[in-house]
C-alpha positions as CSV (number, residue, x, y, z in Angstrom):
1,M,94.7,80.1,127.5
2,D,95.7,82.4,124.6
3,N,98.4,84.8,126.8
4,F,100.7,84.7,129.2
5,R,99.6,87.4,130.7
6,Q,98.1,88.9,134.1
7,P,94.5,87.4,135.2
8,H,92.3,90.1,134.8
9,R,93.5,89.9,130.9
10,V,93.0,86.5,130.6
11,R,90.9,85.7,127.4
12,T,88.0,83.4,127.7
13,R,86.5,80.9,125.1
14,S,83.8,83.6,124.4
15,T,86.6,86.3,122.7
16,I,87.6,86.7,119.3
17,D,91.1,86.3,119.5
18,G,91.7,90.5,119.3
19,F,90.0,90.9,116.2
20,V,87.4,93.4,115.6
21,R,83.5,92.5,115.9
22,N,81.6,95.7,114.8
23,S,78.3,95.6,113.1
24,S,78.7,99.2,112.1
25,N,79.1,100.2,108.2
26,T,80.7,103.4,108.0
27,R,80.0,104.9,104.4
28,L,79.0,107.9,102.4
29,G,75.9,109.5,103.2
30,G,72.6,107.9,102.1
31,G,69.9,110.3,100.2
32,E,70.3,111.9,97.3
33,P,73.1,114.3,97.7
34,F,74.1,117.4,94.7
35,R,70.5,116.7,93.5
36,Q,70.2,121.1,92.1
37,P,72.4,121.4,88.8
38,L,75.7,123.7,89.3
39,H,74.4,126.0,86.2
40,K,71.0,127.5,86.0
41,A,69.6,125.9,82.9
42,S,66.1,126.6,81.6
43,Q,64.4,123.2,83.1
44,P,65.5,121.9,86.2
45,L,67.4,118.7,86.6
46,Q,65.9,115.4,87.4
47,P,67.8,114.2,90.9
48,L,70.8,112.2,90.7
49,R,70.4,108.5,91.1
50,S,73.6,107.3,91.6
51,L,77.2,107.6,89.2
52,D,76.1,105.1,86.7
53,D,73.7,108.0,85.6
54,F,76.7,109.2,83.5
55,R,77.7,106.3,81.7
56,H,74.7,105.8,78.5
57,T,73.8,109.6,79.0
58,N,75.4,111.9,76.2
59,A,72.7,115.1,76.5
60,L,75.1,116.8,73.7
61,Q,74.3,114.1,71.5
62,T,70.4,114.1,72.5
63,A,70.0,117.4,71.7
64,Q,72.4,117.9,68.7
65,V,71.5,120.1,65.9
66,Q,72.2,118.9,62.4
67,V,72.5,121.4,59.3
68,T,73.2,120.5,55.9
69,P,74.1,123.3,54.1
70,A,73.3,121.5,50.6
71,E,69.8,121.8,49.1
72,P,66.7,120.9,50.4
73,K,67.2,123.7,53.1
74,T,65.8,121.8,56.2
75,V,66.8,121.5,59.8
76,P,66.5,118.0,61.0
77,V,66.2,117.2,64.5
78,S,65.8,114.9,67.5
79,R,61.8,113.7,68.1
80,S,62.5,115.4,71.4
81,L,62.6,118.6,70.5
82,P,60.0,120.8,68.8
83,K,60.0,119.9,65.0
84,L,61.5,122.9,63.2
85,D,61.4,120.4,60.0
86,M,59.9,123.4,57.3
87,N,61.5,125.3,54.2
88,L,62.1,129.0,56.0
89,D,62.2,130.8,52.2
90,D,58.6,129.6,52.7
91,V,57.7,131.3,55.7
92,P,57.5,135.4,56.4
93,A,60.3,136.9,58.0
94,A,58.8,137.2,61.5
95,A,57.8,133.5,61.4
96,K,61.4,132.8,60.6
97,H,62.6,134.8,63.1
98,K,60.7,132.8,65.8
99,K,61.5,129.7,64.4
100,R,65.3,130.1,64.4
101,H,64.8,131.6,68.1
102,A,62.9,128.2,68.9
103,W,66.2,126.2,67.9
104,R,68.8,128.3,68.6
105,S,66.7,128.5,72.2
106,V,66.4,124.7,72.3
107,R,70.2,124.3,71.6
108,R,71.5,126.8,74.1
109,W,69.4,124.5,76.6
110,S,70.9,121.5,75.6
111,M,74.7,122.9,75.8
112,R,74.2,124.2,79.5
113,S,72.3,120.6,80.1
114,A,74.9,118.8,79.2
115,L,78.0,121.0,80.5
116,A,75.7,121.0,84.0
117,L,75.6,117.3,84.2
118,L,79.0,116.9,83.1
119,V,80.8,119.7,85.7
120,L,78.4,117.6,88.6
121,S,79.6,113.6,87.2
122,I,83.2,115.6,87.2
123,G,82.4,117.3,91.4
124,I,81.2,114.3,92.8
125,G,83.9,112.2,91.4
126,G,86.4,115.8,92.6
127,F,85.2,115.5,96.0
128,L,85.2,111.7,96.6
129,V,89.3,111.4,95.5
130,A,89.3,114.9,97.1
131,E,88.2,113.0,100.8
132,G,89.7,109.6,99.9
133,Y,93.4,111.8,99.1
134,V,92.6,113.3,102.8
135,K,92.1,110.0,104.6
136,L,94.9,108.4,102.1
137,H,97.4,110.7,104.0
138,Q,96.2,110.4,107.2
139,V,97.0,106.3,107.0
140,F,99.6,106.8,105.2
141,K,102.3,109.1,107.4
142,G,105.5,107.8,106.2
143,S,107.3,107.4,108.8
144,A,109.5,104.8,108.5
145,G,111.5,106.6,105.5
146,S,111.8,104.6,102.2
147,A,112.9,101.1,101.9
148,A,116.2,101.4,99.2
149,A,114.2,98.5,97.3
150,L,112.0,100.4,95.9
151,Q,114.0,102.5,93.6
152,A,114.5,101.5,90.0
153,N,118.3,100.4,89.6
154,V,119.2,101.5,93.1
155,D,122.5,102.4,94.2
156,P,124.2,99.3,96.1
157,T,125.4,101.5,98.3
158,L,121.8,102.1,99.8
159,L,121.5,98.6,100.3
160,K,122.7,97.7,103.7
161,G,122.7,94.4,103.5
162,E,121.5,90.3,102.0
163,G,117.6,91.3,102.6
164,D,117.7,94.7,102.1
165,G,117.0,93.9,97.8
166,R,113.7,93.1,98.5
167,V,110.7,94.8,100.6
168,N,109.4,93.0,103.7
169,I,106.1,94.5,105.8
170,L,104.8,93.4,108.8
171,L,101.6,93.4,109.1
172,L,99.3,93.0,112.1
173,G,95.8,92.3,113.0
174,N,94.4,93.4,116.1
175,G,91.2,93.8,118.0
176,G,91.6,97.5,118.7
177,N,90.0,99.6,121.5
178,G,86.5,97.7,123.2
179,H,88.5,94.5,123.3
180,E,90.4,92.0,125.8
181,G,94.2,92.8,124.8
182,P,92.9,95.2,122.3
183,D,96.9,95.5,120.7
184,L,97.8,92.0,121.1
185,T,98.7,91.2,117.3
186,D,97.2,87.6,116.8
187,T,98.1,88.0,112.9
188,M,101.8,88.1,112.1
189,I,102.3,87.9,108.6
190,V,105.0,89.1,106.3
191,A,104.5,90.7,102.9
192,S,108.0,90.0,101.2
193,I,108.6,91.9,97.8
194,D,110.8,91.2,95.0
195,P,110.7,94.0,92.5
196,V,113.5,92.8,90.8
197,N,112.0,89.7,89.9
198,K,108.9,90.8,90.1
199,T,108.0,88.1,93.0
200,A,106.4,88.3,96.2
201,A,105.6,86.1,99.8
202,L,103.6,85.8,102.4
203,L,105.1,84.4,105.3
204,S,102.9,84.0,108.7
205,V,104.9,84.1,111.8
206,P,103.2,81.9,114.6
207,R,101.6,84.1,117.4
208,D,103.0,81.9,120.4
209,L,106.4,81.4,119.5
210,W,107.6,82.6,123.0
211,V,110.7,85.1,122.7
212,K,112.8,87.9,124.5
213,M,111.1,91.2,124.2
214,P,112.6,94.6,123.9
215,N,112.1,96.1,126.9
216,G,110.4,94.8,130.2
217,F,106.7,95.9,130.3
218,M,105.6,92.4,129.4
219,G,108.2,91.0,131.4
220,A,111.8,89.2,130.0
221,S,110.1,87.4,127.4
222,Q,106.8,87.0,126.4
223,K,104.2,85.5,123.1
224,I,105.4,87.4,120.3
225,N,102.0,88.4,120.0
226,A,102.6,91.3,122.6
227,A,105.7,92.6,121.0
228,Y,104.0,95.4,119.7
229,E,101.6,96.1,122.6
230,A,105.1,96.0,124.9
231,G,106.6,98.8,122.5
232,K,104.0,101.2,122.3
233,Y,102.8,100.6,126.4
234,N,106.3,100.9,127.1
235,Y,106.9,104.8,125.5
236,L,103.7,105.4,126.6
237,G,104.2,104.3,130.2
238,K,100.6,102.9,130.5
239,E,98.4,100.8,128.4
240,D,96.2,102.6,125.9
241,A,94.9,101.3,122.8
242,S,94.2,104.3,120.7
243,N,96.4,105.1,118.0
244,A,96.6,108.9,119.0
245,N,100.2,108.8,119.5
246,T,102.2,108.0,116.7
247,K,105.9,108.1,118.1
248,A,104.3,105.6,120.4
249,V,102.7,103.7,117.3
250,D,106.0,103.8,115.9
251,A,107.6,102.2,119.1
252,G,105.0,99.9,119.1
253,F,106.4,98.4,115.3
254,Q,110.1,99.0,116.2
255,A,109.5,96.5,119.1
256,A,107.7,94.0,116.9
257,D,110.3,94.8,113.8
258,Q,113.1,93.3,116.8
259,V,112.3,90.3,117.3
260,V,110.7,89.0,113.9
261,S,114.0,90.0,112.5
262,Q,115.4,88.1,115.2
263,V,113.3,85.4,114.7
264,L,113.4,85.5,110.8
265,G,116.6,86.5,109.9
266,I,115.5,89.3,107.7
267,P,114.9,93.0,107.5
268,I,111.9,94.4,108.1
269,H,111.2,97.6,106.1
270,Y,107.5,98.6,106.9
271,N,104.7,98.2,109.3
272,M,100.9,97.7,109.0
273,V,98.4,96.9,111.8
274,I,94.6,96.3,111.0
275,N,92.0,95.8,113.0
276,F,89.4,93.4,111.3
277,H,86.6,95.6,111.4
278,A,88.6,97.6,108.6
279,F,89.3,94.1,106.8
280,Q,85.3,93.3,106.7
281,Q,84.3,96.5,105.1
282,A,87.3,96.4,102.4
283,V,86.1,92.9,101.4
284,D,82.8,94.7,101.4
285,S,83.5,97.1,99.7
286,V,84.8,95.4,96.9
287,G,81.7,93.2,96.6
288,G,82.9,90.3,98.7
289,V,86.2,88.0,97.5
290,D,86.1,84.6,95.6
291,V,87.7,81.4,98.2
292,N,88.5,78.2,97.2
293,V,87.8,76.5,100.7
294,P,89.6,72.9,100.9
295,E,87.6,71.4,103.5
296,Q,84.6,72.5,105.4
297,L,85.0,74.6,108.3
298,Y,83.2,73.8,111.6
299,D,83.4,75.8,114.6
300,P,80.6,75.4,116.9
301,T,81.8,78.1,118.5
302,M,81.2,81.0,116.6
303,A,77.9,79.4,115.6
304,W,75.9,82.1,117.7
305,E,77.8,85.2,115.2
306,N,76.9,83.2,112.1
307,N,72.8,82.6,112.6
308,W,73.5,80.1,115.2
309,N,75.0,77.6,112.1
310,P,78.6,75.8,112.8
311,V,79.5,75.3,109.1
312,L,81.0,78.8,108.7
313,A,82.4,77.9,105.1
314,K,81.4,75.0,102.9
315,A,84.4,73.0,100.6
316,G,84.7,74.4,97.6
317,E,85.4,77.5,95.7
318,Q,82.8,80.3,96.5
319,Q,81.7,84.7,97.4
320,M,82.5,85.6,100.6
321,N,80.9,88.8,101.2
322,G,82.9,91.0,104.7
323,K,81.2,89.2,108.1
324,Q,81.7,85.7,106.2
325,A,85.6,86.3,105.3
326,L,86.2,87.4,108.6
327,L,84.9,84.4,110.6
328,Y,87.0,82.1,108.1
329,V,90.1,83.7,108.9
330,R,88.9,84.0,112.7
331,S,88.3,80.4,113.7
332,R,90.6,78.7,115.1
333,E,88.8,76.5,117.6
334,T,88.1,73.6,115.6
335,S,91.2,73.5,114.0
336,T,95.2,75.4,114.8
337,D,96.7,78.1,114.9
338,F,99.0,77.4,112.1
339,A,95.6,75.9,110.2
340,R,94.0,79.9,110.3
341,S,97.5,81.4,108.9
342,E,97.0,79.4,106.2
343,R,93.3,80.7,105.8
344,Q,94.5,84.7,107.1
345,R,97.1,84.4,103.7
346,A,94.5,82.8,101.4
347,V,91.9,85.2,101.8
348,I,94.4,88.0,101.9
349,L,95.4,86.5,97.9
350,A,91.5,86.5,97.2
351,L,91.4,90.6,98.3
352,K,94.1,91.4,96.3
353,D,93.3,89.8,93.4
354,K,89.5,91.8,93.9
355,I,90.9,94.8,94.5
356,L,93.1,94.7,91.2
357,T,89.9,93.3,89.2
358,A,87.6,95.1,90.2
359,G,88.4,98.4,88.9
360,T,88.2,99.3,92.9
361,L,91.7,101.9,92.8
362,S,90.1,104.0,89.6
363,N,86.6,103.7,91.1
364,P,86.2,107.2,93.9
365,L,83.4,105.7,95.5
366,K,84.8,102.8,96.9
367,I,88.3,104.6,96.9
368,S,86.2,106.4,99.7
369,E,84.6,103.8,100.9
370,L,88.2,101.9,101.6
371,M,89.8,104.7,103.4
372,S,86.2,105.5,105.4
373,A,86.9,101.7,106.7
374,F,90.9,102.3,107.2
375,G,90.8,105.9,107.9
376,D,90.2,104.5,112.0
377,N,91.1,101.0,111.9
378,V,94.8,101.2,110.1
379,V,98.0,102.8,111.5
380,T,100.9,102.4,109.5
381,D,104.6,104.1,109.1
382,I,104.4,103.4,104.9
383,S,104.4,107.0,103.1
384,L,101.6,107.6,100.5
385,S,104.1,107.8,97.6
386,D,105.8,104.4,98.8
387,A,102.5,102.7,98.7
388,V,102.0,103.7,95.1
389,R,105.1,102.5,94.3
390,M,104.5,99.1,96.1
391,Y,101.0,99.2,93.9
392,D,102.8,99.4,90.9
393,L,105.4,96.6,91.3
394,T,102.8,94.3,93.3
395,K,100.1,94.7,90.5
396,G,101.4,92.8,88.1
397,I,102.7,89.7,89.7
398,A,100.2,87.3,89.5
399,N,99.5,84.4,92.4
400,S,101.0,81.8,90.9
401,N,104.4,83.9,91.7
402,I,103.7,84.8,95.2
403,Q,104.4,82.2,98.0
404,S,102.7,81.4,100.7
405,L,105.2,80.3,103.5
406,D,105.1,79.2,107.2
407,L,106.7,77.7,109.5
408,V,105.4,74.5,110.5
409,T,104.4,72.5,107.4
410,A,106.5,69.7,106.6
411,P,109.5,69.5,105.3
412,N,110.1,73.1,106.5
413,D,108.7,72.4,109.8
414,Y,110.5,74.4,112.7
415,I,108.2,75.1,115.1
416,T,106.6,72.5,117.6
417,T,105.0,72.9,121.0
418,G,105.8,73.6,124.2
419,N,104.4,74.6,127.9
420,M,106.1,77.5,129.6
421,N,104.5,77.9,133.4
422,G,102.0,76.0,132.5
423,V,100.8,78.0,129.4
424,S,101.1,76.6,125.9
425,I,103.2,78.3,123.7
426,D,105.2,77.9,120.7
427,E,109.1,77.2,120.1
428,P,111.6,76.6,117.6
429,K,112.4,72.4,116.8
430,A,116.2,73.0,117.5
431,G,115.7,74.3,121.1
432,L,114.3,78.0,122.7
433,S,115.9,81.0,121.2
434,D,117.8,79.2,118.6
435,Y,116.3,80.4,115.7
436,S,118.8,79.0,112.9
437,Q,117.3,76.9,111.1
438,I,114.5,78.8,110.9
439,Q,117.1,81.9,109.4
440,N,118.5,79.5,107.0
441,Y,114.7,78.7,105.7
442,V,113.8,82.2,105.7
443,R,116.8,83.7,103.9
444,G,116.7,80.7,100.7
445,V,112.9,81.4,100.2
446,L,113.2,85.1,100.8
447,K,116.6,85.8,98.5
448,D,117.9,89.1,97.7
449,G,115.9,90.1,94.5
450,Y,119.5,91.7,93.1
451,I,121.6,88.1,94.3
452,T,118.9,86.2,92.6
453,K,119.0,88.1,89.0
454,E,122.9,88.6,89.1
455,N,123.7,84.9,89.9
456,A,126.8,85.0,90.1
457,Q,128.8,82.2,90.5
458,V,131.1,82.4,94.2
459,T,134.0,80.0,94.7
460,V,135.4,79.2,98.3
461,L,138.3,78.6,99.2
462,N,139.8,77.8,102.8
463,G,143.4,80.5,103.4
464,T,143.7,79.0,107.0
465,T,144.8,76.3,108.6
466,Q,141.1,75.6,110.4
467,A,139.7,72.4,109.0
468,G,136.0,73.2,107.7
469,L,136.4,76.9,107.8
470,A,135.3,77.4,104.0
471,T,132.5,75.0,104.0
472,A,131.7,76.5,107.1
473,K,131.4,80.3,105.3
474,A,130.3,78.6,101.8
475,D,126.9,77.4,103.9
476,E,126.4,80.7,105.6
477,L,126.6,82.0,101.9
478,K,124.1,79.7,100.3
479,S,121.7,79.9,103.4
480,Y,121.2,84.0,101.8
481,G,121.0,82.6,97.9
482,Y,124.4,83.1,97.0
483,N,125.6,80.7,94.0
484,V,128.3,78.9,96.0
485,T,129.8,76.6,92.8
486,K,132.9,75.6,93.9
487,V,134.4,75.1,97.7
488,D,137.8,74.2,98.7
489,N,141.6,74.8,100.3
490,A,143.3,77.4,98.9
491,P,147.2,77.0,97.6
492,T,149.1,78.4,100.0
493,N,147.1,78.8,103.7
494,G,148.6,81.8,105.2
495,Y,146.2,84.1,104.5
496,D,145.5,86.5,107.8
497,K,142.9,88.2,105.9
498,T,140.2,87.5,103.8
499,V,140.3,88.1,100.2
500,I,137.5,88.8,97.5
501,V,138.4,88.8,93.9
502,D,135.7,89.9,91.6
503,L,135.9,88.6,88.1
504,T,133.5,90.1,86.1
505,A,135.2,94.0,85.7
506,G,132.5,95.5,88.2
507,A,129.4,94.2,85.7
508,D,128.0,91.7,89.2
509,K,127.8,95.5,91.1
510,Y,125.4,94.0,94.5
511,T,127.0,91.0,94.6
512,K,130.4,92.7,94.7
513,H,129.0,95.3,97.3
514,Y,127.3,92.6,99.6
515,L,130.3,90.4,99.5
516,E,132.7,93.3,100.8
517,N,130.1,94.7,103.7
518,R,130.0,90.9,104.7
519,F,133.6,90.2,105.2
520,G,134.6,94.3,105.7
521,V,137.1,94.1,102.6
522,S,137.4,95.5,99.5
523,A,137.5,93.7,96.7
524,V,140.3,93.3,94.1
525,S,140.4,92.6,90.2
526,K,143.1,90.1,90.2
527,L,144.0,86.6,91.9
528,P,146.8,87.1,94.7
529,D,147.8,83.5,93.6
530,S,148.3,82.3,89.7
531,T,147.9,78.9,90.3
532,I,144.5,79.6,92.0
533,Q,142.4,78.4,88.6
534,P,139.5,80.1,88.7
535,G,137.3,78.3,86.0
536,Q,133.8,79.7,85.6
537,A,133.6,81.5,88.7
538,N,132.6,84.9,88.9
539,F,133.8,86.1,92.6
540,I,136.9,83.7,94.5
541,I,136.7,84.2,98.0
542,I,140.0,83.3,100.4
543,I,138.8,83.2,103.8
544,G,141.4,84.2,106.0
545,N,142.2,84.0,109.7
546,D,140.5,87.2,110.2
547,E,137.4,85.1,109.6
548,T,137.9,81.9,112.1
549,T,136.6,84.4,115.5
550,S,133.5,84.8,113.8
551,L,132.6,81.0,114.0
């Protein structure tokens, strides 16, 4: 049983786990569009077969007449034109005029034809770009606002806390209209970008993880893949799989963000939900993707969708079209949901590579195809300008600098299977609703970009009588990526309030801002005790009694 829901919503083995199976292929109209030239010429242009016709045709060059001022006075022309290479001094005046008129007519015809072809090609490209532009704005509505880390040299005060130095996008995959559980997000991946250090990561969230719901629409607790649905339907007051109500979609995003942040301990800045019809078309639009399959994927439960062949993918490097890629990322009956998540991350990286290497974003036709696929099958709170900025940031990130992460692979295996009222679920090994181990791991691998770049050395001293306080605070700071190099007791223990000493004269402004925000105090530039030896430290934190209550 895939989902803990009312009986009429329980999916059977014949379902496709919330992913769309749709054989339609939305493309531009067929036939031979724009057959007539935009300018009237002496002869009609031939029907346009494709945009490729413009690559190697240069009508100006084909029909150009070259006149040499020096003797002999002949006029060489292209073979394709009437022969005009006679000496005009040897013919009567009337014949001279007739020949000159013929030459000028040919030149005018050539120039007009070339101009018509040029305008026609620009017109087609412009139409496709305009169409893609309109659809882009339909998809990228921008209701999330803008993540501060997308700005170059961002003002530190705009960063709310550790983690805001990255850009985190929650990618959700659902079935959509026409499928049981259409808004259950059976694919949940956090795409995290470090724009400062030019790295990124894809982190899969187990869809069956048992969590507390942000509202009571789906019950007090449910599998995490119901969070988006619960937020959306709670806003609407009913079940409605359409995305016509933008505010309802945003309510779904907020609910999903809340539970994912609760589990992972990081902020979510943007969201995107995509059904797999759009995914399949996207793969086909770029001509397929190259995927290295680690081992043969055998799944007889999906053979009926693969021409009755239970082998969905053979081991080794291979190219997959949209249908093959979709089957590859959907299958889980003969492996595990965790293995499927790993395949999904691999295909996402392959698609990213193909989009960048195939010149997709410079090809108006491919843009139009992608936007046709996305228009009705993708919703997001990212603005178009932020999407362009993300593209600029990620296009230079090699796959070797993109981590593929999960919560189940040793030694970082923090999730185990469990049972809730007879339903199979996933839960933290530390205990139901105890996400401490998960959060420490995630914050460690998804470090704030500014903390990583500055890499300031931090000393933590205990200024209280509570034993182990400095160690506890140092461990907490390390989980956020701080470079804690020393933990000790302060010379005295009478500090009522925590003191942060900035020994960089403000050079490490982001680390300073984060520490001030975390401890709720302003940094000073001088040590309160001359007996403290700073060593190589950039910051010294003396923990006061105000922090004892936070343990």
